[in-house]
C-alpha positions in Angstrom: 157.2 13.7 129.7 158.2 10.7 127.5 156.3 7.7 126.1 157.2 5.5 129.1 155.7 8.0 131.6 152.6 8.2 129.5 152.4 4.4 129.6 152.7 4.4 133.4 149.9 7.0 133.8 147.6 5.0 131.5 148.5 1.7 133.1 149.5 0.2 129.8 152.7 -0.9 128.0 154.8 1.5 125.9 153.8 -0.5 122.8 150.1 0.3 123.6 150.9 4.0 123.7 152.6 3.7 120.4 149.6 1.9 118.9 147.3 4.6 120.2 149.4 7.4 118.7 149.9 5.7 115.4 146.4 4.3 115.0 147.8 0.7 114.7 148.0 -2.4 116.7 145.5 -4.5 118.7 144.1 -2.1 121.2 140.5 -1.3 122.1 138.9 2.0 121.1 138.1 2.8 124.7 141.7 2.3 125.8 143.0 4.3 122.8 140.8 7.2 123.8 142.0 7.0 127.4 145.6 7.1 126.2 145.1 10.0 123.8 143.3 12.0 126.5 146.3 11.6 128.8 148.6 12.6 125.9 146.5 15.7 125.3 146.4 16.6 129.0 150.2 16.2 129.5 151.1 18.0 126.3 153.1 15.1 125.0 154.6 15.4 121.5 156.2 12.4 119.8 159.8 12.8 118.8 159.6 12.8 115.0 163.3 12.5 114.5 163.6 9.5 116.8 160.6 7.9 115.1 162.2 8.5 111.7 165.3 6.7 112.8 163.3 3.7 113.8 160.9 3.6 110.8 163.2 5.1 108.2 160.4 7.5 107.5 160.0 11.1 108.7 156.4 11.7 107.7 157.6 14.8 106.0 157.5 15.8 102.3 159.4 18.6 100.6 157.8 21.0 98.2 160.2 22.8 95.8 158.6 25.7 93.9 160.4 27.7 91.2 158.7 30.8 92.4 156.0 31.3 95.0 154.8 34.5 93.3 153.8 32.6 90.1 150.0 32.7 89.7 149.5 29.0 89.9 151.8 28.2 92.8 149.6 29.2 95.9 146.7 27.1 94.7 148.9 24.1 94.1 150.5 24.5 97.5 147.0 24.7 99.2 146.1 21.4 97.6 149.3 19.7 98.6 149.1 21.0 102.2 145.5 20.0 102.6 146.1 16.4 101.5 149.4 16.0 103.4 147.9 17.3 106.6 144.9 15.0 106.4 147.3 12.1 106.0 149.6 13.0 108.9 152.4 14.5 106.9 154.4 17.7 107.6 155.4 19.9 104.7 158.7 21.7 104.2 158.6 24.5 101.5 161.6 25.7 99.5 161.0 28.7 97.2 163.7 28.9 94.6 162.7 32.5 93.8 163.7 32.3 90.2 161.4 34.9 88.6 163.6 37.9 89.5 166.7 36.0 88.3 165.5 34.9 84.9 162.8 37.4 84.0 161.0 36.2 80.8 163.8 33.9 79.7 162.6 30.6 81.1 165.5 28.7 79.5 167.8 30.6 81.9 166.6 28.4 84.8 169.3 26.0 83.9 171.9 28.6 84.8 170.7 28.5 88.4 171.2 24.8 89.2 173.2 25.8 92.2 170.0 27.1 93.9 168.3 23.8 93.1 171.2 21.9 94.5 171.1 23.9 97.8 167.4 23.2 98.0 168.0 19.5 97.7 170.6 19.7 100.4 168.0 21.3 102.7 165.6 18.4 102.0 168.3 15.8 102.6 169.1 17.4 106.0 165.4 17.4 106.9 165.2 13.7 105.8 162.0 14.2 103.7 160.3 11.1 102.4 159.6 12.6 99.0 159.4 15.8 97.0 156.8 17.6 94.9 158.5 19.9 92.3 156.2 22.7 91.1 157.3 24.7 88.1 156.8 28.4 87.2 156.0 27.5 83.6 154.4 24.3 82.2 157.3 22.7 80.5 159.7 19.7 80.3 162.0 19.8 83.3 163.8 16.5 82.8 167.1 18.2 81.9 167.0 20.4 85.0 166.4 18.0 87.8 169.2 16.0 89.4 168.9 12.3 90.2 166.8 11.8 93.3 167.1 8.9 95.7 163.5 9.4 97.0 160.2 9.6 95.2 159.5 12.8 93.2 156.3 14.0 91.6 156.2 16.9 89.2 153.3 19.4 89.3 152.5 21.9 86.5 155.4 20.5 84.5 156.4 17.2 83.0 159.3 14.9 82.1 159.7 13.9 78.4 162.0 11.1 79.5 159.2 9.5 81.6 161.5 8.9 84.5 159.5 11.0 86.9 155.8 10.9 87.8 153.8 14.0 87.1 150.4 15.6 87.5 149.3 18.0 84.8 146.2 19.3 83.0 144.4 19.0 79.7 145.1 21.6 77.0 143.7 20.0 73.9 140.1 19.1 74.8 139.4 22.3 76.6 140.7 24.3 73.6 138.4 22.3 71.4 135.6 23.2 73.7 136.4 26.9 73.3 136.3 26.6 69.5 132.9 24.9 69.7 131.6 27.5 72.1 132.6 30.3 69.7 131.1 28.5 66.8 127.9 27.9 68.9 127.7 31.7 69.2 127.8 31.9 65.3 131.4 33.2 65.1 132.8 32.0 61.8 135.8 34.3 61.4 137.9 33.8 64.5 141.4 34.5 65.8 143.9 33.1 68.2 146.7 34.8 70.1 149.4 32.1 70.4 151.9 31.5 73.2 155.6 30.9 72.7 156.4 28.7 69.6 158.5 26.3 71.7 155.8 25.8 74.3 154.2 22.3 74.2 151.0 23.6 75.9 150.7 26.3 73.3 151.0 23.7 70.5 148.3 21.6 72.2 146.0 24.5 72.6 146.4 25.5 69.0 145.8 22.0 67.7 142.7 21.5 69.9 141.3 24.9 68.8 141.8 24.1 65.1 140.3 20.6 65.5 137.3 22.0 67.3 136.7 24.6 64.6 137.0 22.0 61.8 134.5 19.8 63.6 132.1 22.7 63.5 132.6 23.1 59.8 134.9 26.2 60.0 137.7 26.4 57.5 141.1 26.9 59.2 141.8 29.4 56.5 139.4 31.7 58.3 141.5 31.6 61.5 143.8 34.6 62.1 146.9 33.7 64.2 148.6 36.5 66.2 152.1 36.1 67.7 152.3 36.1 71.4 154.7 35.3 74.3 152.3 34.9 77.2 152.8 38.6 78.3 150.3 41.5 78.5 152.2 43.5 76.0 151.9 40.8 73.3 148.1 41.0 73.8 148.3 44.7 73.0 150.5 44.0 70.0 147.9 41.4 68.8 145.2 44.1 68.9 147.3 46.4 66.8 147.7 43.6 64.2 144.0 42.9 64.4 143.2 46.6 63.8 145.2 46.6 60.5 143.2 43.7 59.1 140.8 44.4 56.2 138.6 41.5 57.2 138.6 41.1 61.0 137.7 38.1 63.2 134.7 38.6 65.3 136.1 36.6 68.2 139.6 35.9 69.5 140.9 33.1 71.8 144.0 34.2 73.7 146.1 31.3 75.0 146.4 33.0 78.5 144.6 35.7 80.5 147.5 38.1 80.4 147.4 38.3 76.6 143.6 38.4 76.6 143.6 41.3 79.1 146.2 43.1 77.0 144.1 42.7 73.9 141.0 44.0 75.8 142.8 47.0 77.2 144.1 48.1 73.8 140.6 47.6 72.3 138.8 49.5 75.0 141.4 52.4 74.7 140.7 52.4 71.0 137.0 53.0 71.6 135.9 49.4 70.9 133.2 47.7 72.8 133.6 44.2 74.2 131.9 41.9 73.3 129.8 44.0 70.9 132.7 44.8 68.5 135.0 41.9 69.3 134.6 38.8 71.6 137.5 37.5 73.6 138.3 34.3 75.6 141.3 33.7 77.9 142.9 30.8 79.6 144.1 30.4 83.3 141.3 32.1 85.3 143.9 34.4 87.0 143.0 37.0 89.6 143.0 39.7 86.8 139.8 38.2 85.5 137.9 39.5 88.5 138.6 43.1 87.5 138.1 43.2 83.8 135.1 45.0 82.3 133.3 43.0 81.1 134.3 39.9 83.1 136.5 37.7 81.0 135.3 34.3 79.8 138.2 31.9 80.5 139.4 28.5 81.5 140.1 27.4 85.0 143.0 25.1 85.5 142.3 22.7 88.5 145.3 23.8 90.4 144.1 22.8 93.9 143.2 19.4 92.6 146.6 19.2 90.9 148.2 19.8 94.3 146.0 17.2 96.0 146.7 14.6 93.3 150.4 15.3 93.4 150.5 14.8 97.2 148.3 11.6 96.9 150.6 10.2 94.2 153.7 11.0 96.2 152.4 9.4 99.4 151.5 6.3 97.4 155.0 6.2 96.0 156.5 6.6 99.5 154.3 3.7 100.7 154.5 1.3 97.8 157.5 2.4 95.8 155.5 2.6 92.6 152.1 3.7 91.2 149.9 2.7 88.3 149.8 6.1 86.6 153.0 7.8 85.8 151.2 10.8 84.3 147.9 12.1 85.6 146.1 14.6 83.3 143.2 16.6 84.9 140.4 18.1 83.0 140.0 21.9 82.9 136.8 23.8 83.5 135.3 26.4 81.1 134.2 29.6 82.9 131.6 31.5 81.0 131.4 35.2 81.8 130.5 38.2 79.7 133.2 38.7 77.0 131.6 36.7 74.2 128.6 37.9 72.2 126.3 35.9 69.9 126.5 36.9 66.2 123.2 37.5 64.6 122.5 34.8 62.1 122.0 36.1 58.5 
């Protein structure tokens, strides 16, 4: 069954069938419904490849993810898929699977440009109209990506050269909110478990946290900083540093949930009570937060919304060739649970 045969059954022109299928053209709603009913009954499916040759568009977008097992990737993918599907686009996913290859050394991604190149070749063969690139780690990927000839939107990463469009999330304001939340619970001696020194998100979270404390009248000299690298083990190490302190903070902000859970685990194994002996706040709202005792107060990154906004931005670029906002920053949500106690006022 082809479009011409559908037109003959409906008693209309081939152009009218095309209008009905695409939702365009000057055709009555009644006739559109009649045509679509015949299309459904006959099981007709438009030839996407033939259509792409005519329109120079395939109504397909590519999603390249550095690793599908990264905690943020599934939620971002859900957002992209939902928006693309509602707008008549098909999605092709390419998982680079980099985690096993690079381990904790994120800089080693550049050693696997061949994998990225193969992924691009796949998208070229599929004639995708645009690409969303979702990173394993929130960082600058401008030196990694090759020159694209189709629109590209970065999700959960950014481009310091400002050549690519990106959708990311706020680090500074939400960290300021954490500081004010702890101060509001009368914590005046506080700590922070930092991420990697070279990480821009870690730098923003630190500056936001300190700024929030200062606005609450807390001297930065009363802030204990613990070295971390985003991993569970560095949270454990931070607790060991904390334990050796003569004067200890009453609350600690860990820059991600893995370090927060590592700190909690070490504290609980040492006989400490949370939040009675030490309060803790995380960041990311990972699955691990569902199983901590007590439940971890944390920050939820709007990952599904990031996916939707990335897809929306990409489709606008495909349609118009440009967009007003080159960088979209989404606000995070504070998730209050049970891991922070209120200090009794003296």
